[in-house]
C-alpha positions in Angstrom: 188.9 140.1 134.6 186.2 139.1 132.1 184.9 135.6 132.3 184.2 133.7 129.2 181.3 131.3 129.3 182.2 127.7 128.4 181.0 126.7 124.9 178.9 123.5 124.7 180.5 120.5 123.2 179.6 119.4 119.7 177.8 116.3 121.1 175.7 118.5 123.4 174.8 120.8 120.5 173.7 117.9 118.3 171.7 116.3 121.1 170.0 119.6 121.7 169.1 120.1 118.1 167.7 116.6 117.8 165.6 117.2 120.9 164.3 120.4 119.4 163.4 118.8 116.1 161.4 116.2 118.0 159.6 118.9 120.0 159.0 120.9 116.8 157.3 118.0 115.2 154.9 117.7 118.1 154.2 121.4 118.3 153.6 121.5 114.5 150.7 119.1 115.1 152.4 115.9 113.8 152.6 113.7 116.9 155.6 111.4 117.0 153.3 108.5 117.9 150.8 108.7 115.0 152.2 105.5 113.5 152.2 103.3 116.6 150.5 99.9 116.0 148.4 99.6 112.9 148.8 102.7 110.7 146.0 103.6 108.5 145.0 107.1 107.3 144.5 109.7 110.1 144.2 113.4 110.4 147.9 114.0 111.1 149.2 112.8 107.7 148.5 113.4 104.1 147.1 110.4 102.2 146.3 109.7 98.6 144.0 107.1 97.0 145.9 104.9 94.6 144.3 102.5 92.1 146.4 99.4 91.0 144.3 97.5 88.4 141.0 96.9 90.1 142.2 97.4 93.6 142.2 100.8 95.4 144.3 101.6 98.5 144.9 104.6 100.7 148.6 105.5 101.0 150.3 107.8 103.4 152.4 110.3 101.5 156.1 110.6 102.4 157.3 113.7 100.4 160.0 115.1 102.6 163.5 113.6 103.2 162.7 113.0 106.9 159.4 111.2 106.1 161.0 109.1 103.3 163.8 108.0 105.7 161.3 107.2 108.5 159.0 105.4 106.0 157.2 102.4 107.5 159.7 102.0 110.4 157.2 102.7 113.2 154.4 100.7 111.7 153.6 97.4 113.4 151.8 95.9 110.3 150.2 96.9 107.0 146.9 95.8 105.5 145.7 95.3 101.9 144.0 98.7 102.0 147.0 100.8 103.0 150.5 101.7 102.0 153.1 104.4 101.8 153.9 106.4 98.8 157.5 107.8 98.8 157.4 110.9 96.6 160.9 112.0 95.5 159.5 115.0 93.6 161.0 114.2 90.2 162.0 111.2 88.2 165.5 110.0 89.4 167.3 106.9 90.6 166.7 106.3 94.2 166.8 103.4 96.6 165.0 102.0 99.7 166.2 99.7 102.5 164.5 97.4 105.0 166.7 98.1 108.0 164.6 98.2 111.2 161.3 97.1 109.5 158.9 94.8 111.3 157.2 93.1 108.4 157.8 92.2 104.7 156.5 94.4 101.8 156.2 94.7 98.1 157.9 97.8 96.7 156.8 99.2 93.4 159.0 101.8 91.6 156.7 104.1 89.6 157.8 106.9 87.1 156.3 110.4 87.0 153.7 109.3 84.4 152.4 106.6 86.7 153.9 103.5 85.0 155.3 100.7 87.2 158.9 100.3 86.2 160.1 97.7 88.7 158.6 95.6 91.5 160.5 94.1 94.4 158.1 91.4 95.7 158.0 90.2 99.2 161.1 92.0 100.6 162.0 90.7 104.0 162.7 92.9 107.0 166.3 93.7 107.9 167.5 92.1 104.7 170.6 94.3 104.8 170.2 95.2 101.1 169.3 98.3 99.2 166.5 98.1 96.6 167.3 100.7 93.9 164.8 102.0 91.3 167.2 100.9 88.4 165.2 103.3 86.2 164.3 107.0 86.7 161.3 106.9 89.0 159.4 109.6 91.0 157.7 107.2 93.4 158.2 104.1 95.4 154.9 102.5 96.7 155.4 100.3 99.7 152.5 97.9 100.2 151.7 94.6 102.0 153.9 91.7 101.0 152.2 89.5 98.5 149.8 92.2 97.3 151.2 92.2 93.7 150.8 88.4 93.4 147.4 88.4 95.0 146.0 91.2 92.8 147.9 90.6 89.6 149.9 93.8 89.7 152.7 93.7 87.1 155.5 95.9 85.7 154.4 98.1 82.8 150.9 98.7 84.3 149.7 102.2 85.0 148.9 103.4 88.5 146.2 106.0 89.1 147.0 108.6 91.8 143.9 110.4 93.3 143.7 113.7 95.1 145.8 113.9 98.3 143.9 114.6 101.6 144.8 115.1 105.2 146.7 117.2 107.7 143.6 118.1 109.7 141.3 118.5 106.7 
């Protein structure tokens, strides 16, 4: 009589896949802990210089679905010189949330030509709301809460994106 090996349950399969994805990220050279504590630019992430008026910051680029969903969730705080640029690839209507965040932020929705279309100032953590772009936008720049007020950043201004660097370069 032939024996048929038992098939793993769906839950076991999903748990195994999630575990492998976590291992794969570490093997690929992107440690899961690179954003613990204060997160500034490092060799494991791609960053981009961004100029907002007279102020220049260095932003981590989140240009994959996984990176955009993760966003700033593992960051403990954010400074005036850093941020995260969510790059959706093309202009479209998208949204962000603050579920699980540890600190407030300003969120700037920016179109593909670099114009700030909408600013959500001083969004509080775990607000339970979505913050949609309202207009077709390619980017959402997440920066320290109060940054726009402090540096006079307004809707309609242009943002200059520099040349991306990182991932071990």
